[in-house]
C-alpha positions in Angstrom: 36.5 -47.3 183.9 37.2 -51.0 183.1 36.1 -52.0 179.6 33.8 -55.0 178.9 35.2 -57.3 176.2 33.4 -57.3 172.9 32.2 -60.8 173.5 30.5 -59.7 176.7 28.3 -57.4 174.6 26.9 -60.3 172.8 26.4 -62.5 175.9 23.2 -61.5 177.6 23.5 -64.0 180.4 24.4 -63.0 184.0 27.3 -64.8 185.6 27.8 -65.2 189.3 31.0 -63.0 189.2 29.1 -60.2 187.4 26.3 -60.4 189.9 28.6 -60.4 192.9 30.6 -57.5 191.5 27.6 -55.4 190.8 26.0 -56.3 194.1 28.9 -54.8 196.0 28.8 -51.6 194.0 25.0 -51.2 194.3 25.0 -51.9 198.0 27.7 -49.3 198.7 25.3 -46.7 197.1 21.9 -48.0 198.1 22.5 -48.6 201.9 23.8 -45.1 202.7 21.1 -43.5 200.5 18.4 -45.4 202.4 19.8 -44.1 205.6 20.1 -40.5 204.2 16.4 -40.7 203.0 15.3 -41.8 206.5 17.3 -39.2 208.4 16.1 -36.4 206.2 12.5 -37.6 206.6 12.9 -37.7 210.4 14.0 -34.0 210.4 10.7 -33.0 209.0 8.8 -35.5 211.2 10.5 -34.1 214.4 9.0 -30.7 213.6 5.5 -32.1 213.2 5.8 -34.2 216.4 7.0 -31.2 218.4 4.0 -29.2 217.3 1.7 -32.1 218.1 2.1 -31.5 221.8 0.9 -27.9 221.5 -2.7 -28.8 220.9 -5.2 -30.0 218.3 -5.3 -26.7 216.4 -1.5 -26.5 216.0 -1.3 -30.2 215.0 -4.1 -30.1 212.4 -2.8 -26.8 210.8 0.8 -28.0 210.6 -0.3 -31.4 209.2 -2.1 -29.6 206.4 0.7 -27.2 205.9 3.3 -30.0 205.7 1.3 -31.9 203.2 0.9 -28.8 201.0 4.6 -28.0 201.4 5.6 -31.4 200.2 3.1 -31.5 197.3 3.7 -28.0 196.0 7.3 -27.4 197.0 9.7 -30.0 198.3 8.5 -32.8 195.9 8.8 -30.4 193.0 12.4 -29.5 193.9 13.4 -33.2 194.5 11.8 -34.1 191.1 13.6 -31.4 189.2 16.9 -32.3 190.8 16.4 -35.7 189.3 17.6 -34.3 186.0 21.1 -34.3 187.4 21.0 -38.0 187.7 21.0 -38.2 183.9 23.4 -35.3 183.2 25.9 -35.7 186.0 25.8 -39.5 186.1 26.5 -39.9 182.4 29.1 -37.2 182.4 30.9 -38.8 185.3 30.9 -42.2 183.6 32.3 -40.6 180.4 35.1 -39.0 182.4 33.9 -35.4 181.7 34.3 -34.4 185.3 34.2 -30.7 184.9 30.8 -30.9 183.4 29.4 -32.1 186.8 30.2 -28.7 188.4 28.6 -26.8 185.5 25.5 -29.0 185.7 25.3 -28.4 189.4 25.3 -24.6 188.9 22.6 -24.9 186.2 20.4 -27.0 188.4 20.8 -24.8 191.4 19.8 -21.7 189.4 16.9 -23.6 187.9 15.5 -24.7 191.3 15.9 -21.2 192.7 13.8 -19.8 189.8 11.0 -22.2 190.8 10.9 -21.0 194.4 9.2 -17.5 193.9 6.0 -18.9 192.4 5.8 -21.5 195.2 6.4 -18.9 197.8 3.5 -16.7 196.4 1.2 -19.8 196.6 2.2 -20.4 200.2 1.6 -16.7 201.1 -2.0 -16.8 199.9 -2.7 -20.5 200.8 -5.3 -19.5 203.5 -7.6 -18.2 200.7 -7.3 -21.4 198.8 -7.9 -23.6 201.9 -11.0 -21.5 202.9 -12.5 -22.0 199.4 -11.9 -25.7 199.8 -14.1 -25.6 202.9 -11.3 -25.7 205.5 -11.8 -23.9 208.9 -10.6 -20.3 208.6 -8.6 -20.5 211.9 -6.8 -23.7 210.7 -6.2 -22.1 207.3 -4.6 -19.0 208.9 -2.3 -21.1 211.1 -1.3 -23.2 208.1 -0.4 -20.1 206.2 1.8 -18.8 209.1 3.6 -22.1 209.2 4.2 -22.1 205.4 5.6 -18.6 205.5 8.1 -19.5 208.1 8.9 -22.6 206.0 10.1 -20.4 203.0 13.8 -20.4 204.2 13.7 -24.2 204.1 12.4 -24.2 200.6 15.2 -21.9 199.5 17.7 -24.1 201.3 16.3 -27.2 199.6 16.9 -25.5 196.2 20.6 -25.8 197.0 20.6 -29.0 199.1 18.8 -31.2 196.4 21.3 -30.5 193.7 24.2 -31.1 196.1 22.8 -34.5 197.0 22.5 -35.5 193.4 25.9 -34.1 192.6 27.5 -36.3 195.2 25.2 -39.3 194.6 26.2 -39.6 190.9 29.8 -39.8 192.0 28.9 -42.5 194.6 30.0 -40.2 197.4 27.3 -41.3 199.8 29.2 -41.4 203.1 29.5 -37.6 203.4 25.7 -37.3 202.9 25.1 -40.0 205.6 27.3 -38.2 208.2 25.9 -34.8 207.4 22.3 -36.0 207.6 23.0 -37.7 211.0 24.7 -34.6 212.4 21.8 -32.4 211.2 19.2 -34.6 212.9 21.2 -34.6 216.1 21.3 -30.8 215.9 17.6 -30.4 214.8 16.1 -32.2 217.8 17.4 -29.9 220.6 17.0 -26.8 218.3 13.3 -27.7 217.7 12.8 -28.2 221.4 14.4 -24.8 222.3 12.5 -22.8 219.6 9.1 -24.4 220.2 9.0 -24.7 224.0 11.8 -22.6 225.6 11.4 -19.6 223.4 7.7 -20.3 223.0 7.6 -19.7 219.2 5.1 -22.6 218.8 4.6 -23.9 215.3 6.6 -21.0 213.8 9.6 -22.2 215.8 9.2 -25.7 214.3 9.2 -24.3 210.8 12.2 -22.1 211.6 14.1 -25.0 213.0 13.5 -27.1 209.9 14.8 -24.2 207.8 17.9 -23.8 209.8 18.6 -27.5 209.7 18.1 -27.6 205.9 20.6 -24.8 205.4 23.0 -26.4 207.8 22.9 -29.6 205.8 23.5 -27.7 202.6 26.4 -25.8 204.2 28.1 -29.0 205.4 27.8 -30.7 202.0 28.9 -27.5 200.3 32.1 -27.3 202.5 32.8 -30.9 201.6 32.5 -30.3 197.9 34.8 -27.2 198.2 37.5 -28.7 200.4 37.4 -32.4 199.8 40.0 -34.0 197.5 37.3 -36.5 196.4 35.6 -33.7 194.5 38.8 -32.2 193.1 38.1 -33.3 189.6 34.4 -32.4 189.5 34.7 -28.9 191.1 34.2 -26.1 188.6 34.2 -22.4 188.6 31.0 -20.5 187.9 31.0 -19.5 184.2 28.5 -18.5 181.5 28.2 -22.2 180.6 26.0 -22.6 183.7 23.4 -20.2 182.2 23.6 -22.1 178.8 22.9 -25.3 180.6 19.6 -24.2 182.2 17.4 -25.2 179.2 19.2 -28.6 179.0 18.6 -29.2 182.7 14.9 -28.4 182.4 14.7 -30.8 179.5 15.4 -33.6 181.9 14.3 -32.0 185.2 10.7 -31.1 184.3 9.7 -34.7 183.2 11.6 -36.0 186.2 9.5 -33.8 188.5 6.3 -34.9 186.8 7.3 -38.5 187.4 7.4 -37.9 191.1 4.7 -35.3 191.5 2.0 -37.0 189.4 1.8 -40.0 191.7 2.1 -37.9 194.8 -0.7 -35.6 193.7 -3.0 -38.6 192.9 -2.5 -40.0 196.4 -3.3 -36.7 197.9 -6.4 -36.3 195.8 -7.7 -39.7 196.9 -6.9 -38.9 200.6 -8.8 -35.6 200.3 -11.7 -37.5 198.6 -12.1 -39.7 201.7 -13.4 -36.6 203.5 -16.7 -37.0 201.6 -17.5 -40.4 203.0 -20.2 -40.8 205.7 -17.6 -41.4 208.4 -14.8 -39.0 207.2 -12.7 -39.2 210.4 -12.4 -43.0 210.2 -11.9 -43.2 206.5 -9.4 -40.3 206.4 -7.5 -41.7 209.4 -7.2 -45.1 207.8 -6.0 -43.7 204.4 -3.5 -41.5 206.2 -2.1 -44.4 208.1 -1.8 -46.5 204.9 0.0 -43.6 203.2 2.3 -43.2 206.2 3.3 -46.9 206.2 3.8 -46.8 202.4 5.9 -43.6 202.7 8.1 -44.9 205.5 8.9 -48.0 203.5 9.5 -46.1 200.3 12.7 -44.8 201.8 14.2 -48.3 201.2 13.4 -48.7 197.5 14.3 -45.1 197.0 17.8 -46.0 198.0 17.7 -48.9 195.5 16.4 -46.5 192.8 19.2 -44.0 193.6 21.7 -46.9 193.2 20.1 -47.9 189.9 20.2 -44.4 188.6 23.8 -43.8 189.5 25.1 -47.1 188.2 23.1 -47.1 184.9 24.0 -43.5 184.1 27.7 -44.1 184.9 27.9 -47.2 182.7 26.0 -45.6 179.8 28.3 -42.6 180.0 31.3 -44.9 180.0 29.9 -46.8 177.0 29.3 -50.1 178.7 25.7 -51.0 177.7 25.8 -54.6 178.8 26.9 -53.6 182.3 23.9 -51.1 182.5 21.6 -54.1 181.8 23.3 -56.1 184.5 22.8 -53.3 187.0 19.0 -53.4 186.3 18.8 -57.1 186.9 20.9 -57.1 190.1 19.1 -54.1 191.8 15.7 -55.3 190.7 16.3 -58.7 192.4 17.4 -56.9 195.6 14.3 -54.7 195.6 11.9 -57.6 195.1 13.5 -59.7 197.8 13.3 -56.8 200.3 9.7 -56.0 199.4 8.5 -59.6 199.7 10.2 -59.9 203.2 8.6 -56.7 204.4 5.2 -57.6 202.9 5.3 -61.0 204.7 6.2 -59.4 208.0 3.4 -56.8 207.7 0.8 -59.4 206.7 1.7 -61.6 209.7 1.3 -58.5 212.0 -1.9 -57.3 210.3 -4.0 -57.8 213.5 -1.8 -55.6 215.6 -0.3 -53.2 213.1 -3.0 -50.6 213.7 -2.0 -50.2 217.4 1.2 -48.5 216.3 -0.9 -45.6 215.2 -4.1 -45.7 217.1 -5.8 -47.3 220.1 -9.2 -47.2 218.5 -10.3 -50.8 217.9 -12.3 -49.8 214.8 -9.3 -48.2 213.2 -7.1 -51.2 214.2 -9.5 -53.6 212.6 -9.8 -51.4 209.5 -6.0 -51.4 209.1 -6.0 -55.2 209.4 -8.4 -55.4 206.5 -6.3 -53.0 204.5 -2.9 -54.7 205.2 -3.0 -57.1 202.3 -3.4 -54.1 199.9 -0.6 -52.3 201.7 1.7 -55.3 201.2 0.8 -55.4 197.5 1.4 -51.7 197.3 4.8 -52.0 198.9 5.9 -54.7 196.3 4.7 -52.5 193.4 6.4 -49.4 194.9 9.7 -51.3 195.2 9.6 -52.3 191.5 8.6 -48.9 190.2 11.2 -47.1 192.4 14.0 -49.1 190.8 12.6 -48.7 187.3 12.1 -45.0 187.8 15.7 -44.8 188.9 16.7 -46.6 185.6 14.6 -44.1 183.7 16.4 -41.1 185.3 19.8 -42.7 184.7 19.0 -43.5 181.1 17.5 -40.1 180.4 14.0 -41.1 179.3 12.1 -39.2 182.1 9.6 -37.9 179.5 8.4 -41.4 178.8 8.2 -42.0 182.5 6.0 -38.9 182.9 3.6 -40.2 180.2 3.5 -43.5 181.9 2.5 -41.9 185.2 -0.2 -39.8 183.6 -1.8 -42.9 182.1 -1.3 -45.1 185.1 -2.6 -42.8 187.8 -5.0 -40.4 186.1 -6.5 -42.6 183.4 -6.6 -45.8 185.5 -5.7 -45.4 189.2 -7.9 -42.4 190.1 -11.0 -43.5 188.1 -10.8 -47.0 189.6 -10.4 -45.6 193.1 -13.3 -43.2 192.8 -15.6 -45.8 191.3 -14.8 -48.4 193.9 -14.9 -45.9 196.8 -18.1 -44.0 196.0 -20.1 -46.0 193.4 -19.4 -49.5 194.8 -19.2 -48.1 198.4 -15.9 -49.8 199.3 -14.8 -46.4 200.7 -11.2 -46.1 201.8 -10.5 -49.7 200.7 -11.7 -48.8 197.2 -9.6 -45.6 197.1 -6.5 -47.6 198.1 -7.2 -50.2 195.4 -7.1 -47.4 193.0 -3.6 -46.4 194.3 -2.5 -50.1 194.0 -3.9 -50.4 190.5 -2.2 -47.2 189.3 1.2 -48.4 190.8 0.8 -51.8 189.2 0.1 -50.4 185.8 3.0 -48.0 186.2 5.4 -50.8 187.2 4.2 -53.0 184.3 4.6 -50.3 181.7 8.1 -49.3 183.0 9.1 -53.0 183.1 8.0 -53.4 179.4 9.9 -50.3 178.4 13.0 -51.3 180.3 12.9 -54.8 178.9 12.6 -53.5 175.3 15.4 -50.9 175.8 18.3 -51.1 173.3 21.1 -50.5 175.8 23.7 -50.2 173.0 21.7 -47.4 171.5 21.3 -45.8 174.9 25.0 -45.8 175.4 25.6 -44.3 172.0 23.1 -41.5 172.5 24.5 -40.7 176.0 28.0 -40.2 174.7 26.9 -38.2 171.7 25.1 -35.8 174.0 27.9 -35.6 176.4 30.5 -34.7 173.7 28.1 -32.6 171.6 29.7 -29.3 172.5 33.3 -30.5 173.1 36.4 -29.8 171.0 37.2 -32.0 167.9 39.7 -34.2 169.7 37.1 -35.2 172.3 34.5 -35.7 169.6 36.8 -38.1 167.8 37.2 -40.0 171.1 33.4 -40.2 171.4 33.1 -41.4 167.8 35.8 -44.1 168.4 34.0 -45.3 171.5 30.7 -45.3 169.7 32.1 -47.5 166.9 33.3 -49.9 169.6 29.9 -50.0 171.2 28.1 -50.6 167.9 30.3 -53.6 167.1 
């Protein structure tokens, strides 16, 4: 990778050429990752929509099951796989290409080990839902859907590491093509299983599982046979077992970063069921969460680009370029969020009609729209900064930030405003916005205070820790260059 002159390490300004060069690299990663995120989200959404035409019972049970599956299963796998953004990204930047294959095997085994406890929870989820006061019939149908969703969970344990393995090498086009083909396959498959074979909601879950495995197989074939992965392919060896603990060291905090916020939003949504008009309040909060989730696919792509570029540059020993990456991608995310926020605010009086024809709901959404716009801006900032955290390897700090932001500030504020001050759904969402704002502010302070030279030195020391003496000497030589 091209070296930055020593003088550049002392010059913390951002030139136009640097910005333009980094903008091209970031866009090549971010744009396809946004599309991949949207396409993968649509695969799950198609299953829910297909079941929605089977009746109210099927829709309500699948909606609950999908929410539980995301909170307890798929978000956990996605978060754990984030550990590869540190390990693979920095190893790729350092030119240690064979380590990417080893890390991939370690991550896949680690995610598979997580699946059995999740499957047990899904098998007995009807007991849990009944104790929470849910209707027994709905609980039983949700359990059936989750049991048929287990193959998708196992497929996700392979798909998630594959996505991170390719992402850290900036190989985003194969993921884009694969996700598009899988969505085109999933739509007719779901229709056949749900309606033609009359499998109902179980058919939708089965279709999602088949599509997940198909996506994993397509990406797996690409990794095995593509010349682009020739340097990073590795045979399965004992080193993969030795790397499991190292992977968990980064994967578990990464999972907490994602799950802690997700869980807090779900808790607030569940809390809305205790308001005097629970149908209205829950519907409005669900719509707000849906809008926020749909938009998050965009900053997620920016975060993926930030993670990849930062980890690559730190692994290569280019600390000043890692800092440039943060500035460039952050500016893109803020511009995009402000544009989306302005559009939503201008459409606040009609936005609710996209989800409901009830005038009361539409008016409520109009009142909530300014808060949604603020939430979107905060989400964009924290998505990029969370990507920087994963690329730098300080996921543990990010996990502590999320605990404080959402469980010491966000949740209490939301519950007090919602129930004590009687702001109801508006108060709960203010809690979400407050937590996200605190999260963004703390991550921004940590990122701004980061010693990028020290981060690059630590990255290369870790990468070469178990390597032969010659490579260790190469690391020491590069470390001395960075330090000067």
